[in-house]
N, C-alpha and C positions, 0 to 999 in steps of 0.2 A: 291562497295568498303566498306570495313567494318567501317573506319572512317565515309564515308557519312552516311552511315545506321545509327549508333549510333547519327550521329548529326540529323538525319530526326526524330528518334525516341524521342529526347529529346525537340523536339520545342515546344511540349504543353505548358512546362512549361514555357518556355522563352518568348512564345506569349501572356503571359498575361500583358495586359496594363500599362503601367507605373504608370498611376494614382491608378489601383488596386492594385500595389505592393506596392506603398507609404502607402496606407490606412492599407494593413496588417502588415507592418513594424511598421507603427506608433501604431498600436493596441497591437502588440505583443513584440515590443521592438527589440534591435540589434540582440539579440541571435536568432531571428528568422530566418534569414538569413543564420545561420551555419546548418539549417536543408537542404537547397537547396543542399548541397553535401551528395553524397550517403553514409550511415552508412558505419564505419570500422567494419569489421569482426573480429570475437574474434581471429582469427588466426593471427592478426596483431602484436600480443607480443611474438610470439614463434621465437625465434632464434634471438631476439632482443640483448640480452646480447653475444650471439657468434659473432656477426659481428658487423662492422662500420656502422655508420649512413648512408641513402642515402642521396642525397641532389638533389632538384629541384629547378634550378635558373631561375626566368622568369623576362625578359627584356622587358618592353615595349618601344616604339619609339614615342618620340614628345609627352609626355602624359603631359598634364599642371599641376601645382604644386598641386591643390585641385581637381584633375579629378577622384574620385570616389565619391559615396554618401556618405561613412564613412569618407570621408574629408570635407564633407560641399557642395558638389555639388548636391544639391536637386533635381535637374532635371534630373539627372541621373540614369539609372537603370543597376546598377552593383553588383547584389546579391551575387556572386560567391565570387568576391575580398572583398566584404564587409564581408561575412562568414569568409575568410582567415584570415582578419584582428581580427575579432572576436575570432577566435582561436588560436590567437596569441599576438604579440606584435606590436603595430602600431608608426611609427615616425614622427614628425611633425617639425623636424629641422633637415632634411637628405638632402646630398649635393651630386651631382654629380661632378665627377673631371673636367668636360669640359661640354660647352654648345652645343656640336655638336657631332656628332655620332662615328667617329674612336677613336678620344682620349678618350672619356668615356669608350667604349667598352675595350679597350687596358688597362686602368687603372683598370677596374672592372674586369678583368681576371688575371691580374699580380700583384695587390695590389701596383701599382707604380703610381708615377705621369705620364702624359702622356708623359712628354718630357724624364723621365727616360727609358719608355717603347719605346721610338724612335716613337712614332706616336703623335706629336703637334698638327695635323691638320686633315682633312679628307683625306682618302686615296681612289684616283678616279682608273679608268682603267688603267692609264698610267703611276701611281705611285706605288713604292714600298711599301708594306705593312710593318706589323710587324714582326721585325727579329725571326727568330725561335731559337736565343740564348735566347730571353725571356723565362721565365719559367711561365707557366699558371697554374691556379688552375686545369685544364684537366690533364695535365702532372704530377702535384703534388699528385692527387688522383690516376690515372692509375698506376703510378709507387707503390702505396700502394695497388693494386689488385681491384682497380675499374673499372666498365664498364663504358666508356664516350661517349656522343652523344650529339651533337648539332644540333638542328632543327629549322631554320629560318634564320633570316638576320645576315650574318657574318660582312662584313664591314672593315676588316683589312687585305685587299689584295687579289688580283685575281689571282697571280701566285702560282703554286703549293707549292714553298718554304716558303710561306707567309701563307699558306691556314690552316685549322682547321686540317687535317689530319696530317700537321707538327707541330702542337701545342699541341698534346695529346689527340685528340679526335679519338676514333674508328670510329666514324660514323659521316658523314656529310649527310643532306639533307637541303638545302637552296640555298639563293643567295647570292652573294660575293659582289657587287656593292650597292650603298646607298638606293636603291627603285627598285619597279618593279610594272608594273601594275598585281593586284591580279588577274586577269583571264587569261590574255594572256602571263603572266608572262617576258614579254620583260622590258627592262630599255630604257626609251625614252628621258632623261633629258637632254644630251650632247653628241654631236657627232653620229655617226650612231645607230640607236637602235640595241639593242643586246638582244638575249636571255639568261637568266642569270641562272637558277635553276639546281643544280647540285646534283646528288646523288654519293656520294664519288668523285672519280675523273672522272665520267663521266656525261656529260651533260644530263638534264632529262626533258623529254616532256610531258607536262600533261594539255595542254590547255584546258580553259574553267572552271576549277576547282577553285574556291577562294582558294587563297594561304594559310590562317590560317586552312582551312579545311585540307589540305596537311600535315602542321605542327601537328595538332590534331592526322592525321592517324599514321604518322611516330613517334609521341611521344607515344602514346598508343601501338602501336608495341613494342617500345622500352620497356617500362614498362612489357609488357608481356612476355619478353624475358630476364628478368634481374632478376629472382627469385633465381639463384644459387650465385650471389654476389652481392656486395654493388655497387650502380650506381652513377654516375654524370650525370644529365640531364640538360643541357643549353637549354634554351627556348628564343631566341632574337627574339620576336615577330616584324614584319614589319608594325606594326601598334599602334596608329593611325596616323602615318606618310602617307602624301600625296601618292599617290592619293586618296582621301577619298570615297572609294567604299565600302560602308557597304553592308550587306546582307538585300534580301528585308525585312525579318521579322522585321529588326529593324529599317530600315528606316519608316516602317508605325508607329513604337512607337513614333516617333518625328515629325510627321506630323505638328503640332501645333506650334513648334519652328520656329524660323527665322534662316535664315542664318546669318553668318557662323557655329552658334552652331549646326543647324540641323543635319548637314553631319557629323559634329566630332562627336556629341554624338552617333549618330547609329554607328560609328566605335567603340565608347568606349564600348558600349554593345556588339558587335561583338566580340571586344578582350575578354571581361568579359565572355561570353559564352564559348568561346574556352578553357580558363582557367578552366572553371568549368567542361568542359566534360574530361579534362587531371586529375584533382584531383580526379574527381567521379572514374576514372579507378583505380588510385592510392588506393583509399578507395575499391573499389571491389576487388583488388588483396590482400588487408590485407598491404599495404605498409605504411601507413600514420604513425602509430605510432612509426615508427623508420626511418622517414624522415624530414629533416630539409627542408621547403619551404619558398624561399625568393622571394618577387615580389619588384619590383622596376623600374623606368623610367631612361632612358639614360640622359634625359635633360628636360626643359620645351617645351611647347608648341610652334609651329610654326605660325608666324605672314606674312608667304610667300605668294605670290600671288598664288601658286600651292595649297594652303590649304585656299584658300577664305580670304586671309588675317587675319585669326584668327581661332577662333572656341574653343580653349581650355580656361580653366579658372586657372589662377594665383592668384585670390582674390585680397588680398591686395598687393602683391609683384611686383615690376616694373621690366619689361624687360620680353623677350620671348627668345627662342632658338637663339643661337649667341650672346647672353648677358651675361656678368657675375654680372649682378644685379640679386636680388632674384629670380624672375620669369625664368630666364634662366639656375637656377643651383639647385634650391631648389624642391626636387622631392619627390613624395610618394613613401614609403616604408615600407613594413610590413614583417613579420617573424613569422613563426609557427614550432613548434618543441613538440610535446604533450610530457608533463612530465619534460621537460628542460625549455622552454620559457614560461612564464606565460600567459594565456589567457585574453583576453579582457583588456590589459592594454595599456596605452599610455606612449612614451618618449618624452619630449621636450629637450633632451640633443642633443648637435653638434655631428653629427656623419655623415662620407662620405662614398661614395661606395668602395673607398680602403680598408675599414676596413673588408670586406667580406673575402677578401683572407686569412688573418692571423684568422678571426673568424671561416671560414669553417674548416681551418687547424686543429684550437684547438677542435672544437667539433667533428671532426673526427679523433682525436688523430693522426694527420699526422705531422711529423717534419718539419718545415719550409725550403726552400732551402738557400743554400748560396747566399751572395749578397744583396743589400739594398732593405729593403722592407718598403715602405713609409706609408702603411695602419697600424692601430693600434687595435687591437682585440677589438671586443665591446660585447665579452660574458658577463663580468660583468654587463654591461648595460642593456644587454638582460633579464638578469636573476632577475636584481633588480633597481627599482627605485631609491634606494640611491646611485648607483654609480655615478662617476662623468665621465664626458666626457673625452676620453683617449687622444685626440688630441686636445690641446688648440690653436695650430697656424696652418694654412692652405693656400694653395697657389694656384692660378689658373693663366693662362697665355694663351691668344689666340691673337696671331698676335699681334699688338701694345696696345691690352686692357688686362690689368692685375687686380688681385685683390688679396687681403691679409685678412683672418680673424685671429684676435689674441683676444680670450676672446670674449667678446661683440661687441667689435671693428670691423669695416669691412671696409676696403679703395677699391674703385673702381678707375681705372684711365682709362680715354679713353673709357668708357664704351658706350654699344649701348641701345638705348632706345627702349620703347614697339615698336612702329610704324617702321614697316620693311624699313632698310636703313637709320635711323635716329641715331643720336650719342648725348650724353650729351656735351653741349657747353659752352665756356666761363669758369667761375670761376667751373662750374660744372663738367668739365674734370678731376677734382680731387676731388671726393666724398667721404666724410666721414661719417658713420651712426655708431650709438650704436644700436645694435639688440635689447638689452634690454627695450632700450626707444621707438623704432620705428622701424617696419619692414618694412616699405614701401619705404624707400629710397628717400623721396621727399625734407626731411630738410636738407641739407647740413652743416654738423658741421665743415668743414674743417677750415674755418675761426677763430673758437672759440678753436682750438685744434691744433696748429702748430706742439707741442712735439709730438702729437701722430701720425700726419702725418709723421714726420721725423723717429720717430722710425719704422712705418711700412715699409716705403720706403727702411731703412736699411737691415730690415729684408728681404725684397723681393729681393733686390741687393744680399745679401748673398745666397739667396735660388736660384738664376739664375745662379750665379758663380759654383754651384756644382749639379744642379738636373739632368745632363746628366750622371753624374759618376755612373758607374754600381756596 
């Protein structure tokens, strides 16, 4: 298969030992990473003025807040994503709309809080998913003449009426539940095991091939056939979510690391390599100069037993996946768009995944749909560090756990702690932090600021009363 042949041909570059890579980048600087992507062809500028920009939206799964080399994880080999960051703008205070998979995906695709999108919790095999009445980025762009494709993990419903083909996507190749074995492609984690990959409306069998290679193959094919019109390519990878099944070349890179970091790190490098292959194809086809590329994670890293109780790097941030503390919702995010988004810049402004819906619409020259959109465009923020954050108040709700951010103040109620299954207890059940003072959420300021607690609680109660309105 073409995708696997391309993968084999590119392994020599990626099999460089991590220590050799770090020596090279230390000597040459961050910009050296950009050379790892294929050079853009001169033809890439042709036709840019005649058609709307393309969009490649890459969504990783359970990635730690700092889990890229360019975010400070010095033990990771992630040259392609580092190169993407070097070619664009990197966010250091970017937030997912939830700390679990389905709500985060619904929010990204609709620009709405998960509650307004009708997906407040994870969607399982026996639960209804996101209603087709919701308007996704794919629907918005397809109506404007874009070709649309999704390749990877969907996790917004298993029935046809809740699937991607009913949500604006022309093509689907992926799995509909929360995770699969990367080689057998079966879901094993609750109920009877079942085989989950789909090509459009038909079950697809191709066991024995790492699922990430199938994503690469389908994505590169989609790019090759998208020369005649603008496209929206959505790549929700299913890694580094468990099972931690990295490919052998990447496992060898991390032999000196201890578990749980070793298996997780190898899967992060697997993800990086696959993204690199897809972006190299976009370069080869001369598409990158007219393409907005966005990369972010759906939530923080997992400390579940199935992922060896950890492995991800949240740095100073408390909390993992499932938590509304920083480590569960603060995620890596980079965006690249030659000539429109400055290269090599960093933004420390507060921004969220809901903002990508109106931002993509603005950059593509497409009008927003009717109805409530909770996200605010971050185009000014992308273009200039002098811009201010467009969203000063933001809310999270997950079961009885909730949080609200107003400016630098952040209130978390009934928060989950870093160790799987533990919660904040006693007075810390109501936990107040000032993000401008400390991001660690270890020093509870609630007792010293009852007025702030009261104001944020009232803000959240008002939000809860209206958040399901359409």
